[in-house]
C-alpha positions as CSV (number, residue, x, y, z in Angstrom):
1,M,123.0,97.1,98.1
2,V,119.8,96.6,96.0
3,K,117.4,99.6,96.2
4,Y,113.6,99.2,96.3
5,N,110.8,101.5,96.9
6,Q,110.8,101.2,100.7
7,D,107.1,102.1,101.1
8,K,106.0,99.3,98.7
9,L,108.4,96.8,100.3
10,S,107.1,97.7,103.7
11,T,103.5,97.2,102.5
12,V,104.4,93.8,101.1
13,F,106.2,92.7,104.4
14,Q,103.2,94.0,106.4
15,A,100.8,92.0,104.3
16,L,102.9,88.9,104.6
17,A,103.4,89.3,108.4
18,D,99.9,87.9,109.1
19,P,99.6,84.1,109.1
20,T,96.1,84.2,107.8
21,R,97.1,86.3,104.8
22,R,100.0,84.0,104.1
23,S,97.6,81.1,104.1
24,I,95.2,82.9,101.9
25,L,98.1,83.7,99.5
26,E,99.1,80.0,99.4
27,N,95.5,79.0,98.5
28,I,95.3,81.6,95.8
29,A,98.7,80.6,94.4
30,K,97.3,77.1,93.7
31,K,94.6,78.4,91.4
32,S,92.3,81.4,90.7
33,I,89.6,81.1,93.3
34,T,86.6,83.1,94.6
35,V,86.0,84.8,98.0
36,L,83.8,81.9,99.2
37,E,86.5,79.4,98.3
38,I,89.1,81.5,100.1
39,A,86.9,81.8,103.2
40,K,86.1,78.1,103.4
41,P,89.1,76.9,105.4
42,F,88.9,79.8,107.9
43,K,86.6,80.3,110.9
44,M,85.9,84.0,110.1
45,S,83.2,86.1,108.5
46,L,83.2,87.0,104.8
47,P,83.8,90.7,105.7
48,A,86.9,89.6,107.7
49,V,88.2,87.6,104.7
50,S,87.5,90.6,102.5
51,K,89.6,92.8,104.7
52,H,92.5,90.4,104.4
53,L,92.0,90.4,100.6
54,K,92.1,94.2,100.5
55,V,95.4,94.2,102.4
56,L,96.9,91.7,99.9
57,E,95.5,93.7,97.0
58,S,96.9,97.0,98.3
59,A,100.3,95.4,98.7
60,G,100.1,94.3,95.0
61,L,100.3,90.6,95.9
62,I,96.9,89.6,94.4
63,K,94.7,90.8,91.7
64,R,90.9,90.6,91.3
65,N,89.2,89.5,88.1
66,K,85.4,90.1,88.0
67,V,83.4,87.6,85.9
68,G,79.7,88.7,86.1
69,R,79.1,89.0,89.9
70,T,81.8,86.6,90.9
71,H,85.3,87.9,91.9
72,Y,88.3,85.6,91.3
73,F,91.7,86.2,92.8
74,E,95.1,85.3,91.6
75,V,98.6,85.9,92.9
76,I,101.0,88.5,91.5
77,I,104.5,87.1,92.0
78,K,106.6,90.3,91.3
79,P,106.3,91.9,94.7
80,I,107.3,88.6,96.4
81,E,110.3,88.3,94.0
82,N,111.3,91.9,95.0
83,A,111.0,91.1,98.7
84,D,113.1,87.9,98.1
85,E,115.8,89.9,96.3
86,W,115.9,92.4,99.2
87,I,116.3,89.6,101.7
88,K,119.0,87.9,99.6
89,A,121.0,91.2,99.4
90,Y,121.1,91.3,103.2
91,Q,121.8,87.6,103.5
92,I,124.9,88.1,101.3
93,Y,125.9,91.1,103.3
94,W,125.7,89.3,106.7
95,K,127.3,86.1,105.4
96,E,130.3,88.2,104.3
97,R,130.4,89.9,107.7
98,L,130.3,86.5,109.5
99,V,133.1,85.1,107.4
100,A,135.2,88.2,108.1
101,L,134.5,87.8,111.9
102,E,135.4,84.2,111.8
103,K,138.7,85.0,110.1
104,Y,139.4,87.7,112.6
105,L,138.7,85.4,115.6
106,K,140.8,82.6,114.2
107,G,143.7,85.1,113.7
108,R,143.4,86.2,117.3
109,N,143.3,82.7,118.6
110,K,146.5,81.9,116.7
111,K,148.3,84.9,118.2
112,K,147.3,83.8,121.7
113,G,148.3,80.2,121.2
């Protein structure tokens, strides 16, 4: 089984659990954008958007670049890749278990029949 820093992985999954943050992340992934551009499609205050951005930043999913007084955000892909690897490891594990269960059940049905 692939090992990851569980606290960091938990932080990433917690950040991705919110649909607003996932949408923000999708928008930032398209191009480096400002807080005002991020807030535009949402019906929420700038402080609320800022809180979402802080959660994404603390999870290591985005980084902030300051140019003068303007803050630009861009996606950091590594934490998402780590989460994907963790999910794939469990996907392989459960797929193997389901194949074994299927073989077992087919064997039992042959013995009964």
